[in-house]
VOGU-3710 file (C-alpha; in Angstrom, 3 decimals, decimal comma):
1> maiadihedi> 0,000/0,000/0,000  1,342/3,434/-0,962  1,149/6,445/1,336  -1,241/8,044/-1,162  -3,764/5,269/-0,455  -3,940/6,031/3,287  -6,637/8,410/4,484  -5,359/11,760/5,727  -6,989/11,353/9,144  -5,120/8,092/9,718
11> ikthiltkld> -1,811/9,692/8,706  -2,372/12,677/10,989  -3,679/10,848/14,053  -1,859/7,499/13,945  1,436/8,201/12,161  2,531/11,828/12,353  1,669/12,160/16,050  4,243/9,442/16,808  7,108/11,396/15,214  9,546/13,743/16,886
21> gqtlsaagca> 10,315/17,163/15,457  13,324/16,149/13,375  11,516/13,177/11,820  8,401/15,251/11,184  10,484/17,857/9,348  12,103/15,151/7,224  8,720/13,569/6,432  7,447/16,917/5,186  10,132/16,896/2,483  8,885/13,623/0,948
31> ssrlqslcsd> 5,943/15,039/-1,015  3,716/18,097/-1,291  0,877/16,164/0,365  3,017/15,212/3,365  4,394/18,734/3,531  0,872/20,043/3,970  0,012/17,420/6,604  3,298/17,928/8,476  2,682/21,668/8,745  -0,309/21,154/11,038
41> hklwsdicfs> -0,252/23,685/13,891  -1,328/21,216/16,585  1,356/18,693/15,646  4,073/21,270/16,200  2,549/22,760/19,339  2,304/19,282/20,897  5,954/18,597/20,025  7,010/21,907/21,594  4,987/21,233/24,756  6,547/17,773/25,019
51> nwpstanpli> 10,102/19,090/24,610  9,648/22,236/26,664  6,679/22,100/29,094  7,086/25,794/29,943  6,011/26,738/26,396  2,418/25,788/27,234  2,148/29,103/29,090  -0,272/31,571/27,380  2,447/34,264/27,295  4,665/31,983/25,211
61> sqaisnfpsg> 1,758/30,905/22,985  0,942/34,541/22,262  4,548/35,301/21,311  4,838/32,204/19,100  1,630/33,076/17,248  3,554/35,939/15,605  6,361/33,703/14,306  6,326/33,185/10,495  5,169/29,549/10,769  4,062/29,548/14,399
71> yrsfysdsfs> 5,280/26,619/16,467  7,134/25,116/13,533  9,354/28,214/13,272  9,760/28,276/17,053  10,854/24,637/17,098  13,369/25,261/14,319  14,874/28,173/16,255  14,896/26,479/19,655  15,931/22,913/18,881  19,078/23,857/16,987
81> saanrltttt> 22,161/24,983/18,900  22,992/28,667/19,174  25,730/30,001/16,916  29,224/29,709/18,362  30,434/32,701/16,361  29,040/36,176/15,801  30,332/37,975/12,732  28,903/41,338/13,801  27,734/43,087/16,950  25,664/45,740/15,213
91> plpatshiis> 22,676/46,458/17,511  19,263/45,302/16,280  16,060/47,313/16,831  15,537/47,580/20,590  12,880/45,375/22,161  10,806/46,333/25,198  11,095/42,873/26,737  12,443/39,386/26,275  10,808/36,153/27,433  12,713/33,253/28,989
101> svdiryqnel> 11,239/29,751/28,774  13,216/27,464/31,110  12,979/23,720/31,754  15,303/21,583/33,879  15,184/17,791/33,806  16,980/14,948/35,521  16,901/11,661/33,609  14,079/13,224/31,577  12,001/13,836/34,732  10,918/17,468/35,046
111> vfskiestnt> 12,620/19,186/37,972  11,896/22,865/37,301  9,860/24,792/34,733  9,246/28,523/34,535  8,750/31,448/32,177  10,025/34,945/32,903  9,429/38,237/31,097  12,309/40,706/31,469  11,862/44,419/30,839  14,613/45,565/28,483
121> tpsdwfqssp> 13,282/49,035/27,688  16,367/51,215/27,135  17,048/53,394/30,177  20,126/54,756/31,942  19,759/52,114/34,651  19,317/49,140/32,301  21,941/50,257/29,815  24,713/50,544/32,412  23,788/47,987/35,119  25,092/44,388/35,063
131> fcidllerke> 22,651/42,170/33,177  21,234/39,232/35,135  18,000/37,223/34,997  17,190/35,470/38,280  14,258/33,060/38,169  14,045/32,492/41,927  13,775/34,938/44,792  16,340/34,987/47,565  15,866/31,998/49,907  13,188/30,543/47,588
141> lvpspvkfsg> 13,378/26,755/47,360  11,813/24,489/44,732  11,515/20,803/45,718  11,680/18,097/43,065  10,657/14,433/42,845  14,282/13,429/42,236  16,029/11,594/45,101  19,693/10,726/45,575  21,642/8,280/47,679  25,360/7,568/47,848
151> ddqvllsnle> 28,485/9,607/48,456  29,159/13,140/47,263  31,269/12,242/44,224  28,563/9,932/42,929  26,004/12,711/43,373  28,090/15,249/41,411  28,812/12,689/38,689  25,114/11,818/38,326  24,154/15,477/38,024  26,776/16,000/35,333
161> knmtlswimi> 25,595/12,979/33,332  21,833/13,225/33,774  20,758/16,841/34,338  19,669/18,780/31,246  18,587/22,382/30,797  16,774/24,332/28,113  16,803/28,141/28,354  14,945/29,541/25,361  15,017/33,302/24,957  12,274/34,825/22,795
171> dptqnravnl> 12,620/38,258/21,198  9,055/39,403/20,378  10,373/42,269/18,248  12,287/39,996/15,867  9,816/37,087/16,272  12,794/34,827/16,816  14,028/32,542/19,596  17,323/30,977/20,613  18,278/28,243/23,071  21,112/29,669/25,174
181> ssiypvsvhr> 21,915/26,417/26,988  24,635/23,843/26,378  21,851/21,303/27,207  24,241/19,304/29,444  26,390/20,803/32,243  29,883/22,044/31,439  30,809/22,119/35,131  29,452/20,636/38,377  31,079/21,344/41,721  30,198/21,754/45,369
191> nwfagdikvt> 30,608/25,116/47,031  32,120/23,916/50,292  31,751/27,305/51,961  27,988/27,561/51,338  27,379/23,806/51,178  25,354/23,929/47,962  26,050/22,548/44,494  26,739/24,731/41,448  25,722/23,297/38,069  26,895/25,417/35,143
201> faavivllhd> 25,559/25,433/31,592  27,215/27,701/29,035  27,110/28,838/25,428  30,540/30,259/24,588  30,599/32,620/21,594  33,531/34,057/19,656  33,157/37,609/18,337  34,925/37,360/15,005  35,614/41,082/14,591  38,021/41,088/17,558
211> ndymncniqi> 38,418/37,348/18,320  37,082/37,913/21,838  35,086/35,358/23,813  31,696/35,851/25,472  29,876/33,376/27,690  26,109/33,050/28,116  26,520/31,568/31,579  23,584/29,782/33,253  24,063/28,868/36,901  21,833/26,418/38,753
221> tcgvkevgge> 22,220/26,236/42,513  20,803/23,173/44,217  21,087/21,020/47,293  20,113/17,591/48,549  18,286/17,023/51,815  20,181/14,883/54,285  16,958/13,070/55,146  15,321/11,477/52,106  17,920/12,668/49,595  15,477/15,010/47,827
231> lnvtgvslmv> 16,969/17,386/45,248  16,014/21,041/45,768  16,635/23,949/43,394  17,485/27,231/45,111  18,796/29,352/42,245  18,559/29,650/38,452  20,212/32,628/36,779  21,579/33,841/33,443  24,413/36,321/32,867  26,508/37,254/29,842
241> ldmdgkslsg> 30,175/37,263/30,861  33,216/38,726/29,148  36,718/37,231/28,966  37,480/38,443/32,491  34,389/36,711/33,884  32,638/40,038/34,487  28,945/40,500/33,744  28,184/42,664/30,723  25,828/45,607/31,041  22,239/45,445/29,835
251> kesmvilqgl> 23,134/47,296/26,641  26,110/45,040/25,851  24,225/41,859/26,754  21,270/42,652/24,514  23,607/43,137/21,545  24,924/39,599/22,099  21,562/37,972/22,890  19,636/39,591/20,038  22,530/38,809/17,700  22,235/35,125/18,611
261> tvaqrrrrnd> 18,501/35,071/17,791  19,154/35,981/14,142  22,552/34,304/13,663  22,854/31,135/11,601  22,189/28,066/13,766  24,083/24,840/14,103  22,457/21,451/13,899  22,014/20,239/17,450  24,014/17,187/18,346  23,371/15,811/21,839
271> ggreehkery> 26,412/13,656/21,375  28,488/16,847/21,107  28,339/17,639/24,810  32,130/17,323/24,944  32,390/20,138/22,390  30,570/22,495/24,765  32,825/21,472/27,644  35,941/21,970/25,519  34,802/25,444/24,472  33,978/26,317/28,080
281> deytgrsrer> 37,359/25,017/29,273  39,042/27,053/26,533  37,122/30,131/27,673  38,026/29,640/31,358  41,636/28,882/30,382  41,986/32,092/28,387  40,250/34,022/31,140  42,727/32,652/33,678  45,677/33,525/31,408  44,421/37,107/31,024
291> keklerkerr> 44,026/37,429/34,778  47,539/36,096/35,434  48,978/38,389/32,745  47,212/41,387/34,317  48,483/40,424/37,773  52,076/40,159/36,458  51,711/43,574/34,821  50,381/45,086/38,046  53,264/43,551/40,019  55,776/45,047/37,592
301> idmacvaggv> 54,121/48,453/37,908  54,133/48,155/41,713  57,833/47,226/41,705  58,610/50,124/39,367  56,704/52,509/41,654  58,541/51,193/44,714  61,912/51,443/42,936  61,066/54,957/41,774  60,028/55,946/45,278  63,242/54,550/46,757
311> avfmalwsfa> 65,314/56,381/44,132  63,586/59,695/44,885  63,981/59,149/48,624  67,691/58,357/48,235  68,195/61,427/46,033  66,468/63,665/48,562  68,435/62,072/51,419  71,724/62,597/49,576  70,789/66,199/48,873  69,913/66,756/52,523
321> lsc> 73,280/65,307/53,680  75,208/67,429/51,190  73,640/70,543/52,615
//
């Protein structure tokens, strides 16, 4: 039996609904008939809700309704990896707000899901202040159904292997979206002073016009209860960091973030998690080298100042003795 002999309702309800986004896109290329069936709005909205539960929020649905092909365009933007190079940092038309759609999973079990609208209206305060999106209030704690047992090293290793994050930023002005997450952690370590665990996700970008590195750094802070081993999330934040690890201002950050929404995407490869870690390690390595170079320069300047001060003192002392 050929596909042309199958009733459309059977194809839509019993075949296409079983496909993931990548397979559905490929099926739409097979024929004009399948292209029409695979463009169904509900198919793509269901796929988006399944991948990113936070997108079911009415605020997200309203924003996606303005995309060229609705949820299909949104999926194409959000499933692919963000560009790892920006050829230009020319500012795009300013947007009054951006929307963050965030989902955290452990072994595919939903741990945290939230949407956040951030006011980005140009103002003196926003333009010059460090840019940061915090999804949780101070001392706010979000429990999860995930439980752990075993020693600390096993816990950190399991988080590194099994925790995933999606942070989709939507620009309603451009009607574009971009996933700013590395999907898997690039670093997991315990903060022994505070006692909590820091899980870092990062999208490291190279600015080709000056070969400088920028880091869309997402930090998850969590802990595990001593009794019961329940995983709790206490912090989820996004910052754009420069090569020195300093947070960019609102103006500088929006140039990077909006640039990523319209930049050419890379095909997402979940098996490429090592690539993200390598790029992050390269970024932290270069940042450390810059810091050490600056410290050496400052030490040389300090020694020169001390030597100059001693020379002046000795000259004045010799002058005083000669008198």
